[in-house]
C-alpha positions in Angstrom: -52.5 -45.8 -71.7 -49.1 -44.0 -72.7 -49.7 -43.5 -76.5 -46.1 -43.8 -77.9 -47.1 -42.0 -81.2 -44.2 -40.4 -84.5 -44.8 -37.0 -82.6 -44.6 -37.8 -79.1 -41.4 -40.0 -79.8 -39.2 -37.9 -82.4 -40.2 -35.0 -78.8 -38.7 -37.2 -76.9 -35.8 -38.3 -78.8 -34.8 -34.6 -79.5 -34.1 -34.4 -75.7 -30.3 -35.0 -75.1 -28.5 -36.4 -72.3 -25.5 -34.4 -71.7 -27.8 -31.6 -71.2 -30.5 -33.1 -69.4 -31.2 -31.2 -65.6 -32.3 -34.5 -62.4 -36.0 -33.0 -63.1 -36.4 -33.6 -66.7 -34.8 -37.0 -67.1 -37.9 -37.7 -63.7 -39.8 -36.1 -66.1 -39.0 -38.7 -69.4 -38.6 -41.2 -67.2 -41.9 -40.7 -66.6 -43.7 -39.9 -70.1 -42.0 -43.4 -70.8 -43.4 -45.3 -68.0 -42.5 -48.9 -67.6 -41.2 -48.7 -71.0 -38.7 -46.3 -69.5 -36.7 -49.3 -68.7 -36.4 -50.9 -71.9 -35.5 -47.9 -73.8 -33.7 -45.5 -72.1 -29.8 -44.9 -71.7 -28.7 -45.7 -68.1 -27.0 -41.9 -68.4 -30.6 -41.0 -68.1 -31.7 -42.3 -64.6 -28.2 -41.2 -63.4 -28.7 -37.7 -63.8 -31.8 -39.3 -60.8 -29.2 -40.3 -59.0 -31.1 -43.3 -59.8 -29.1 -47.1 -61.0 -30.8 -48.5 -63.8 -30.9 -52.4 -63.8 -31.7 -53.7 -67.2 -35.2 -55.4 -66.3 -35.7 -59.8 -66.7 -37.1 -60.7 -70.0 -39.5 -61.9 -69.3 -40.3 -66.1 -70.9 -43.1 -68.4 -70.4 -44.7 -70.3 -73.4 -45.8 -68.2 -76.5 -42.5 -65.4 -75.5 -40.9 -64.2 -78.3 -38.1 -60.4 -78.8 -37.9 -58.5 -81.1 -34.6 -56.3 -80.9 -35.4 -53.0 -82.7 -32.8 -50.6 -83.9 -33.7 -46.1 -84.9 -33.1 -45.2 -87.6 -30.9 -41.5 -88.2 -29.5 -42.2 -84.8 -28.4 -39.3 -82.6 -25.9 -40.9 -80.2 -26.2 -38.1 -78.0 -30.0 -39.2 -77.8 -31.5 -40.0 -74.3 -32.8 -43.6 -75.9 -30.6 -46.3 -76.3 -29.8 -46.8 -80.2 -31.8 -50.3 -80.0 -33.9 -51.7 -76.7 -36.1 -54.6 -76.7 -39.3 -55.1 -77.7 -41.0 -58.1 -75.4 -43.8 -59.2 -77.5 -46.3 -63.3 -77.3 -47.9 -65.3 -78.9 -51.7 -66.6 -77.5 -54.9 -68.1 -78.6 -56.8 -65.3 -79.3 -59.3 -63.6 -81.6 -57.5 -61.0 -82.6 -54.0 -59.4 -81.9 -52.9 -57.3 -79.2 -54.6 -53.6 -80.1 -52.2 -51.9 -79.1 -49.7 -53.2 -82.0 -49.0 -51.1 -84.8 -50.4 -52.4 -88.4 -47.0 -53.4 -89.8 -46.3 -56.2 -87.0 -49.4 -57.1 -87.3 -49.1 -57.9 -90.9 -45.1 -58.9 -89.6 -47.2 -61.7 -87.5 -49.9 -62.7 -90.0 -47.5 -63.6 -93.0 -46.0 -65.7 -90.0 -48.9 -67.6 -89.2 -49.6 -68.0 -93.0 -46.1 -69.6 -93.3 -47.0 -72.2 -91.2 -50.4 -72.9 -92.3 -49.1 -73.2 -95.7 -45.6 -74.8 -95.3 -45.9 -76.8 -92.4 -49.6 -77.8 -92.0 -49.7 -76.5 -88.7 -52.3 -75.1 -87.2 -51.5 -71.4 -86.1 -54.5 -69.7 -87.2 -55.8 -69.5 -83.3 -52.1 -67.4 -82.6 -52.3 -64.3 -81.9 -49.6 -61.6 -81.4 -49.4 -59.3 -78.1 -47.5 -56.5 -76.2 -46.0 -58.2 -72.8 -48.0 -56.6 -69.5 -43.9 -55.6 -68.1 -44.3 -52.5 -70.6 -47.8 -51.9 -68.4 -50.1 -49.6 -70.3 -48.2 -48.5 -73.4 -49.6 -48.5 -77.0 -47.3 -48.6 -80.4 -50.2 -48.7 -82.9 -50.0 -45.4 -84.1 -46.0 -45.7 -84.1 -44.3 -45.4 -88.3 -41.1 -44.4 -85.9 -40.5 -48.2 -85.5 -39.0 -50.9 -88.3 -40.4 -54.6 -87.9 -39.5 -56.0 -90.7 -36.1 -57.4 -88.8 -38.9 -59.5 -85.7 -39.2 -61.9 -88.4 -36.5 -64.8 -86.4 -37.5 -64.2 -83.1 -41.6 -64.2 -83.7 -41.6 -67.7 -86.7 -39.1 -68.9 -84.3 -41.7 -68.3 -80.8 -44.6 -69.1 -82.4 -43.2 -72.1 -83.3 -42.0 -73.3 -80.0 -45.8 -72.1 -79.0 -46.9 -74.4 -81.6 -45.9 -77.1 -80.2 -45.7 -76.3 -76.3 -42.2 -75.2 -75.7 -40.8 -72.3 -73.7 -38.2 -69.6 -75.1 -34.7 -69.0 -73.2 -34.5 -65.5 -72.3 -30.7 -65.6 -72.8 -31.2 -66.5 -76.7 -31.8 -63.3 -78.6 -32.2 -63.1 -82.5 -32.9 -60.6 -85.6 -33.6 -61.2 -89.1 -36.0 -60.1 -92.2 -37.6 -62.2 -94.8 -38.7 -61.6 -97.8 -42.2 -61.8 -98.5 -41.8 -60.3 -101.8 -39.6 -61.9 -104.0 -39.0 -65.3 -102.3 -35.5 -64.6 -101.7 -35.5 -66.2 -98.2 -33.7 -64.9 -95.6 -32.7 -60.8 -95.6 -30.0 -59.5 -93.8 -30.3 -56.5 -91.3 -28.1 -54.1 -90.7 -27.4 -52.7 -87.3 -26.1 -55.7 -85.5 -23.4 -54.3 -83.6 -26.0 -51.8 -81.6 -28.6 -55.4 -81.7 -25.7 -57.7 -80.0 -24.4 -54.7 -77.6 -28.3 -54.6 -75.9 -28.6 -58.3 -76.3 -25.8 -58.4 -74.2 -26.7 -55.6 -71.9 -29.8 -57.6 -71.1 -28.1 -60.9 -70.2 -28.2 -62.8 -73.4 -26.2 -65.0 -74.2 -26.4 -66.0 -77.9 -27.3 -63.7 -81.0 -28.1 -64.9 -84.0 -28.6 -62.8 -87.2 -28.4 -63.5 -90.7 -25.0 -64.6 -92.1 -23.4 -61.4 -94.5 -25.4 -58.9 -93.2 -23.9 -55.4 -92.7 -20.9 -55.0 -89.5 -20.8 -59.3 -89.5 -17.0 -59.3 -90.1 -16.4 -56.2 -87.3 -19.4 -58.4 -84.8 -17.5 -61.8 -85.0 -14.5 -60.2 -83.8 -15.8 -58.5 -81.3 -17.1 -61.2 -79.2 -14.5 -64.0 -80.6 -12.6 -64.3 -77.5 -13.1 -67.5 -75.9 -13.9 -65.4 -72.8 -16.5 -63.5 -74.5 -20.0 -62.5 -72.6 -21.9 -63.8 -75.9 -21.7 -66.2 -78.6 -22.2 -65.2 -81.6 -24.3 -67.7 -84.3 -25.0 -67.3 -88.1 -28.5 -68.1 -89.9 -28.1 -69.4 -93.2 -30.1 -67.5 -95.8 -31.8 -69.8 -96.8 -35.4 -69.9 -98.6 -36.8 -72.2 -96.8 -38.1 -71.5 -93.3 -37.4 -74.8 -91.4 -33.8 -74.4 -92.9 -33.1 -71.5 -91.0 -34.1 -71.6 -87.5 -32.9 -75.1 -86.7 -29.9 -73.7 -84.8 -31.8 -70.9 -82.9 -34.2 -73.5 -82.1 -31.6 -76.3 -80.1 -30.4 -73.4 -78.0 -34.2 -71.5 -77.7 -36.4 -74.4 -76.5 -36.3 -74.2 -72.8 -36.3 -78.0 -70.8 -39.7 -78.9 -70.9 -41.1 -79.4 -67.1 -43.6 -82.3 -68.4 -42.3 -86.0 -68.1 -45.0 -87.2 -71.2 -42.4 -89.3 -73.7 -43.7 -87.5 -76.6 -42.8 -83.5 -75.1 -39.4 -85.5 -73.5 -38.5 -87.0 -77.6 -39.4 -83.8 -79.2 -36.7 -82.1 -76.9 -34.2 -84.0 -77.2 -34.6 -84.9 -81.1 -34.1 -80.8 -81.5 -32.3 -79.7 -79.0 -28.5 -78.5 -80.0 -26.3 -81.6 -80.7 -23.4 -82.5 -78.3 -19.8 -80.7 -79.1 -16.8 -81.4 -77.4 -17.0 -81.1 -73.8 -20.5 -80.0 -74.5 -22.8 -83.2 -73.6 -26.3 -81.6 -73.1 -28.3 -83.6 -75.0 -26.5 -86.7 -73.5 -26.9 -85.4 -70.3 -30.4 -84.6 -70.9 -31.0 -88.4 -72.0 -30.3 -90.1 -69.3 -31.2 -88.1 -66.5 -35.1 -87.3 -68.3 -35.1 -90.1 -71.3 -33.8 -92.9 -69.7 -35.4 -94.2 -66.6 -38.6 -93.6 -68.1 -37.6 -95.6 -71.4 -36.3 -98.3 -69.3 -39.8 -98.6 -67.0 -41.2 -99.2 -70.4 -39.2 -101.6 -71.9 -40.0 -103.9 -68.9 -43.8 -103.5 -68.4 -43.0 -104.3 -72.3 -41.3 -106.9 -72.3 -41.6 -109.1 -68.6 -38.4 -111.4 -70.4 -36.0 -108.6 -70.3 -34.8 -110.0 -66.2 -34.1 -113.3 -67.3 -31.0 -112.0 -68.8 -29.4 -110.3 -65.5 -26.2 -110.7 -64.2 -24.9 -111.4 -66.6 -21.4 -110.0 -68.5 -22.3 -106.6 -70.8 -20.2 -106.3 -74.0 -20.8 -104.0 -76.0 -18.2 -101.3 -78.3 -18.8 -97.5 -77.7 -19.8 -95.2 -80.4 -21.9 -92.2 -80.8 -25.2 -93.4 -78.8 -23.5 -95.2 -76.3 -26.7 -93.3 -74.2 -28.1 -97.3 -75.2 -25.4 -98.9 -72.9 -26.3 -97.2 -69.8 -29.7 -97.6 -70.6 -28.7 -101.9 -71.0 -26.5 -100.8 -67.4 -29.9 -99.9 -66.5 -32.3 -102.6 -68.0 -30.0 -105.9 -67.6 -28.5 -105.4 -64.4 -24.9 -107.2 -65.5 -22.5 -108.5 -62.5 -19.8 -106.7 -65.2 -19.2 -104.9 -68.2 -16.4 -104.6 -70.7 -16.1 -102.0 -72.8 -15.0 -101.9 -76.4 -13.3 -98.5 -77.8 -10.6 -97.2 -81.1 -9.9 -94.0 -80.6 -9.1 -91.2 -77.6 -12.6 -90.3 -78.9 -14.4 -93.7 -77.8 -12.1 -94.2 -74.9 -13.0 -90.6 -73.4 -16.6 -91.9 -73.4 -16.1 -94.9 -72.4 -13.9 -94.0 -69.6 -17.2 -91.0 -68.5 -19.2 -94.5 -68.7 -17.1 -96.0 -65.8 -17.5 -93.1 -63.6 -20.5 -93.2 -64.0 -21.2 -96.3 -62.7 -19.0 -97.0 -60.0 -21.1 -100.0 -58.3 -20.1 -102.2 -61.5 -16.7 -103.5 -62.5 -16.4 -101.7 -65.5 -13.5 -102.9 -68.4 -12.6 -100.7 -70.8 -10.7 -102.7 -73.6 -8.6 -100.7 -76.1 -8.4 -101.8 -79.6 -4.8 -101.3 -80.6 -3.8 -97.5 -82.3 -1.6 -99.8 -84.5 -4.0 -102.5 -86.0 -6.6 -101.7 -89.5 -9.7 -102.3 -88.9 -10.5 -105.5 -91.3 -12.3 -108.3 -90.1 -9.5 -110.8 -89.3 -8.2 -107.8 -86.8 -11.0 -107.0 -85.0 -11.6 -110.5 -84.6 -8.1 -111.9 -83.6 -8.3 -108.9 -81.0 -12.1 -110.0 -79.5 -10.6 -113.8 -79.0 -7.6 -113.1 -77.3 -8.7 -109.6 -75.5 -12.2 -110.2 -74.8 -13.6 -113.7 -74.6 -10.1 -115.9 -73.5 -9.3 -112.7 -71.2 -12.6 -113.2 -69.2 -13.4 -116.7 -70.1 -15.6 -118.5 -72.5 -18.0 -120.2 -70.3 -19.0 -116.9 -68.7 -22.6 -116.0 -69.2 -22.5 -112.9 -71.8 -25.0 -110.6 -72.9 -23.3 -108.9 -76.3 -24.7 -106.0 -77.9 -23.6 -105.4 -81.8 -25.5 -102.4 -82.0 -22.7 -99.6 -82.1 -19.9 -99.5 -84.0 -19.3 -100.2 -87.3 -20.9 -103.2 -89.5 -17.4 -105.1 -89.5 -17.1 -104.2 -85.5 -20.6 -106.2 -84.8 -19.7 -108.7 -87.5 -16.6 -109.8 -85.4 -18.2 -109.9 -82.2 -21.0 -112.1 -83.7 -18.2 -114.4 -84.8 -16.2 -114.9 -82.0 -18.8 -114.6 -79.6 -19.0 -118.7 -78.0 -22.2 -120.5 -77.8 -23.7 -119.5 -74.5 -23.4 -116.1 -75.0 -26.8 -114.1 -75.7 -27.4 -111.3 -78.5 -28.6 -107.9 -77.9 -29.5 -105.6 -80.6 -31.4 -101.9 -80.2 -34.1 -101.3 -82.6 -35.1 -98.6 -83.2 -36.9 -95.6 -85.3 -34.3 -92.3 -87.1 -35.3 -89.4 -87.3 -32.7 -86.9 -89.2 -30.1 -89.8 -88.4 -30.8 -89.5 -84.2 -32.7 -92.3 -83.2 -36.2 -91.4 -81.3 -35.2 -92.7 -77.9 -38.5 -93.8 -77.0 -39.1 -96.2 -79.9 -35.7 -97.9 -78.8 -36.3 -101.8 -77.6 -34.0 -104.4 -77.4 -33.9 -108.2 -79.5 -32.5 -110.8 -77.9 -31.7 -114.1 -79.3 -28.9 -117.0 -78.2 -26.7 -117.9 -80.3 -27.9 -121.2 -83.0 -24.9 -124.4 -81.7 -25.4 -126.6 -84.9 
């Protein structure tokens, strides 16, 4: 067991890279064991004609990674100015005895936050050193300060409690004000932390807004081809208001196909933005097949509406159109869209279903969105064009209320209306609560 106490660490920290002989370098590496690859500079290994390849950050359920910075750092030291301490949360009776009391105290405070504020059963979870560090003992170490580990440890425990694994390419830092109740605190040395995050393969780095050197950090990683994407954490007093964006990037896609697991991941993963359609793609790939199977088993009458012409406005939530195509097997699909964004989404749906005849009907850009204009467009450009005698399945779920009303007014007598009922979670539909409701137009 290698005891990283204050005397041992400070003695090594006095050594400078430039004056190391190959034998000195070999001795330093040997004294630190597996921890050496995490905390020593590449130049130390070069002294011994060895290349240092940064180790892979360990993942798995419960994993959490604290970015450690050396205060009063000597830039000539053999140690990196910042390094990563791999830890993990596990269901155990006690914390790892090789952790310092200052860290286990922080871990207990985090556990208490979950139990007290979020009513999550976290009492059975304890913090441990990752085995990748080997036989290392930090219990007597007072050199390291662990306050800025609050963010990664809090986020790591939340994922562990919900059964998700974190993504090792997403690293974070940030402290919590437990004494005065001011919430997320700023931290120092974010430039050094971001740099070591980049070296160890991180793609995203989260830190508290208004931290020292925040501007310099943004400037350093602001280019479009930057190897590291920088995110600011809001300085809120509720932990759950601090971590949503971090959590959305940190959660790895689950292997499980359990609907509850998939739904939680969908609701909490990163939202689609511009060309990034990750959440929608996840829905279509992982959720849609299970949802369609569930609906077919629960509502066998759906097969009676197959072979029709499906009509729908394209709007946010257009995944439902793809569900409808899979469920009802229409003969043809007509997509109404207003504006370039939704026209692009409509064309994307058309490209994704090449075996199906899909027509995209853009609403004229010079028209206003009044009910009368919408009715004229639908009457002349849709139902007259595609035939009043056709059997239509008219989806009135998407688009504005006025768009839906216009469809209801102009649909022919033989039309069947479709509406997707679903529960919402922070304005996001809960996928597995989605169920179709169909009814025929009443003819007086």
